[in-house]
C-alpha positions as CSV (number, residue, x, y, z in Angstrom):
1,X,-17.0,15.9,21.8
2,X,-15.6,12.0,20.4
3,X,-18.9,10.3,19.1
4,X,-18.2,6.2,17.9
5,X,-20.2,4.8,15.4
6,X,-20.7,1.1,14.7
7,X,-22.4,-0.3,11.9
8,X,-23.3,-0.1,8.2
9,X,-24.6,3.1,6.3
10,X,-25.9,2.9,3.2
11,X,-24.3,6.0,1.9
12,X,-25.6,6.1,-1.5
13,X,-29.2,6.0,-0.2
14,X,-28.7,8.6,2.0
15,X,-26.4,10.8,-0.2
16,X,-29.9,11.1,-2.1
17,X,-31.5,12.6,0.5
18,X,-28.5,15.1,1.0
19,X,-28.3,16.6,-2.5
20,X,-32.5,15.7,-5.0
21,X,-31.5,19.4,-6.3
22,X,-28.3,18.3,-8.3
23,X,-28.9,17.6,-11.3
24,X,-26.9,14.8,-12.4
25,X,-25.1,16.3,-16.0
26,X,-22.0,16.9,-16.9
27,X,-18.1,15.2,-16.0
28,X,-16.6,15.6,-12.7
29,X,-14.6,18.0,-12.7
30,X,-11.7,18.0,-9.7
31,X,-10.3,20.8,-8.2
32,X,-7.9,18.6,-5.2
33,X,-5.7,20.4,-2.5
34,X,-7.9,23.7,-2.8
35,X,-6.8,24.4,-6.2
36,X,-2.6,23.3,-6.1
37,X,-4.2,20.3,-8.7
38,X,-6.4,20.1,-10.8
39,X,-7.9,16.9,-12.8
40,X,-10.9,15.9,-15.0
41,X,-12.6,12.2,-15.6
42,X,-15.7,10.6,-16.0
43,X,-15.8,7.8,-13.4
44,X,-15.7,4.3,-14.3
45,X,-18.6,2.0,-15.6
46,X,-16.9,-0.7,-12.1
47,X,-16.5,0.3,-8.6
48,X,-14.2,-1.1,-6.0
49,X,-14.5,-2.2,-2.3
50,X,-11.6,-1.0,0.4
51,X,-11.3,-2.9,3.5
52,X,-8.6,-1.5,5.9
53,X,-7.8,-2.5,9.4
54,X,-7.3,0.9,10.6
55,X,-7.9,4.3,8.6
56,X,-6.6,7.6,10.6
57,X,-7.5,10.7,9.2
58,X,-7.3,14.3,10.3
59,X,-9.2,16.9,9.0
60,X,-12.0,15.4,7.7
61,X,-15.4,16.6,6.5
62,X,-18.4,14.2,5.0
63,X,-21.0,16.1,1.6
64,X,-23.2,14.6,-1.2
65,X,-21.8,14.5,-4.3
66,X,-22.9,13.1,-8.0
67,X,-20.5,11.6,-9.7
68,X,-21.3,10.8,-13.2
69,X,-19.6,8.4,-16.0
70,X,-20.5,6.3,-18.2
71,X,-21.1,1.6,-17.4
72,X,-19.4,-0.3,-19.2
73,X,-21.2,-0.6,-22.7
74,X,-21.1,3.0,-22.9
75,X,-23.9,4.7,-21.5
76,X,-24.0,7.7,-18.6
77,X,-24.9,7.1,-15.8
78,X,-24.6,8.7,-12.2
79,X,-24.1,8.0,-8.6
80,X,-24.6,9.5,-5.7
81,X,-22.0,9.4,-2.9
82,X,-21.5,10.8,-0.4
83,X,-18.2,11.9,0.0
84,X,-15.4,11.5,2.8
85,X,-12.5,14.1,2.7
86,X,-8.8,14.2,4.4
87,X,-6.6,16.8,5.0
88,X,-4.3,13.9,5.6
89,X,-4.7,9.4,6.5
90,X,-2.6,7.2,7.4
91,X,-3.8,4.1,6.6
92,X,-3.2,-0.1,7.9
93,X,-3.3,-3.0,5.8
94,X,-5.7,-1.4,2.8
95,X,-6.5,-3.6,0.4
96,X,-8.7,-2.8,-3.0
97,X,-10.1,-4.4,-5.5
98,X,-11.7,-4.2,-8.4
99,X,-14.0,-7.0,-10.8
100,X,-13.8,-6.9,-14.8
101,X,-16.6,-9.5,-15.9
102,X,-17.2,-11.0,-19.8
103,X,-14.0,-11.0,-20.4
104,X,-14.1,-13.5,-23.7
105,X,-12.7,-16.5,-22.7
106,X,-11.5,-15.6,-19.3
107,X,-14.7,-14.5,-18.3
108,X,-14.2,-12.6,-14.8
109,X,-11.0,-11.0,-13.9
110,X,-10.1,-10.0,-10.4
111,X,-7.2,-6.8,-10.1
112,X,-6.1,-7.4,-6.1
113,X,-4.3,-4.4,-4.7
114,X,-2.4,-4.4,-1.1
115,X,-0.3,-2.3,0.7
116,X,0.0,-0.5,3.8
117,X,0.6,-4.1,5.3
118,X,4.3,-4.5,7.1
119,X,4.5,-1.7,9.5
120,X,4.9,0.9,7.3
121,X,0.9,2.4,6.7
122,X,-0.2,4.2,3.4
123,X,-0.2,7.5,3.6
124,X,-2.1,10.2,2.5
125,X,-2.6,13.7,1.5
126,X,-5.8,15.6,0.7
127,X,-8.0,12.0,0.2
128,X,-11.5,13.0,-1.2
129,X,-12.9,9.4,-1.5
130,X,-16.4,8.7,-3.4
131,X,-18.2,6.1,-1.0
132,X,-21.5,4.4,-2.2
133,X,-21.6,2.7,1.1
134,X,-19.4,1.7,4.5
135,X,-18.9,-0.2,7.3
136,X,-16.9,0.0,10.1
137,X,-16.5,1.8,13.8
138,X,-15.8,5.2,13.3
139,X,-14.2,7.4,16.7
140,X,-14.9,11.7,15.8
141,X,-13.0,14.1,17.8
142,X,-14.9,17.8,17.3
143,X,-17.8,16.6,15.2
144,X,-20.3,19.6,13.9
145,X,-23.1,17.0,12.2
146,X,-24.5,19.6,9.7
147,X,-23.1,22.7,8.5
148,X,-23.0,23.3,5.0
149,X,-21.0,22.0,2.3
150,X,-19.5,24.8,1.6
151,X,-18.6,25.7,5.4
152,X,-17.4,22.6,6.5
153,X,-14.0,24.4,7.1
154,X,-11.9,21.1,9.0
155,X,-11.2,19.3,5.8
156,X,-9.7,20.2,2.8
157,X,-12.8,21.9,1.6
158,X,-15.1,20.6,-1.4
159,X,-13.3,19.3,-4.9
160,X,-14.6,22.0,-6.9
161,X,-13.8,22.4,-10.4
162,X,-18.0,22.5,-12.0
163,X,-17.4,19.0,-9.4
164,X,-22.1,17.8,-9.4
165,X,-22.6,18.5,-5.1
166,X,-24.8,20.9,-3.4
167,X,-22.6,23.8,-2.1
168,X,-25.1,24.4,0.5
169,X,-26.3,20.8,1.9
170,X,-26.1,19.5,4.3
171,X,-22.0,18.1,5.8
172,X,-20.0,17.1,8.5
173,X,-16.8,17.6,10.1
174,X,-14.6,16.9,13.2
175,X,-11.4,17.6,13.5
176,X,-9.5,13.2,13.5
177,X,-11.3,10.8,12.0
178,X,-10.8,7.1,13.9
179,X,-12.0,4.1,11.5
180,X,-11.4,0.7,11.8
181,X,-12.0,-2.8,10.5
182,X,-13.5,-0.4,7.2
183,X,-15.8,-2.6,5.0
184,X,-16.3,0.2,1.3
185,X,-18.0,0.1,-2.0
186,X,-16.8,3.3,-4.1
187,X,-17.0,5.1,-7.4
188,X,-14.3,7.4,-6.9
189,X,-10.4,8.0,-5.5
190,X,-8.5,11.3,-5.6
191,X,-5.9,12.8,-3.8
192,X,-3.1,15.1,-3.9
193,X,-0.3,12.4,-3.1
194,X,-0.6,9.1,-2.3
195,X,1.6,7.2,-0.5
196,X,1.8,2.7,-1.5
197,X,4.1,1.0,1.3
198,X,5.1,-2.7,0.6
199,X,2.6,-2.0,-2.6
200,X,1.7,-6.1,-3.4
201,X,-1.3,-6.2,-7.2
202,X,-2.6,-8.9,-9.0
203,X,-4.3,-10.4,-11.8
204,X,-6.6,-13.3,-10.9
205,X,-9.5,-15.3,-13.0
206,X,-13.1,-15.3,-11.3
207,X,-14.9,-12.8,-8.8
208,X,-11.9,-12.3,-6.2
209,X,-12.9,-9.6,-3.4
210,X,-11.0,-8.1,-0.6
211,X,-14.7,-8.8,1.1
């Protein structure tokens, strides 16, 4: 079965519905590649924006979770997210930006990272993106909507390791996902491997974002 989606989704509101029973406590414990690589962190007080001309992912799953972390003044906080997971992904024309505000003398400073635009896409394995907001054209192949998160076996599995997510909550999965004209705001990205071809990074004063 093939499904096409057009337009934007308020993932923050979506995730609140998906995980009403999850408490915003403790830092995220992340187990990548189903335990092959372990990492643990609290998200920073800065979300980041990502655009891509095209993302083609195999072994796709998505479920709701909470990212716990800090505000920029050190207060604890939490963010409801939709975790998009791929066993493998190929990304063409990727741009990532993050803005650090209120730096003494300088004001705001923007970091922009670009890769995968020279004919060789960015390649990732066991990729997890904690998304707050997403806009794209999307095509899913052999999609299942409404499976329990722990049973979404087409993807790489839930992060595990104390992740703030309900394994019995709503999830969806597909053999393949193709997204074009991607615009998203995210709080975290983790991957077993992440190969950035043609990487270019720049810092500049003021607010300069990918979109």
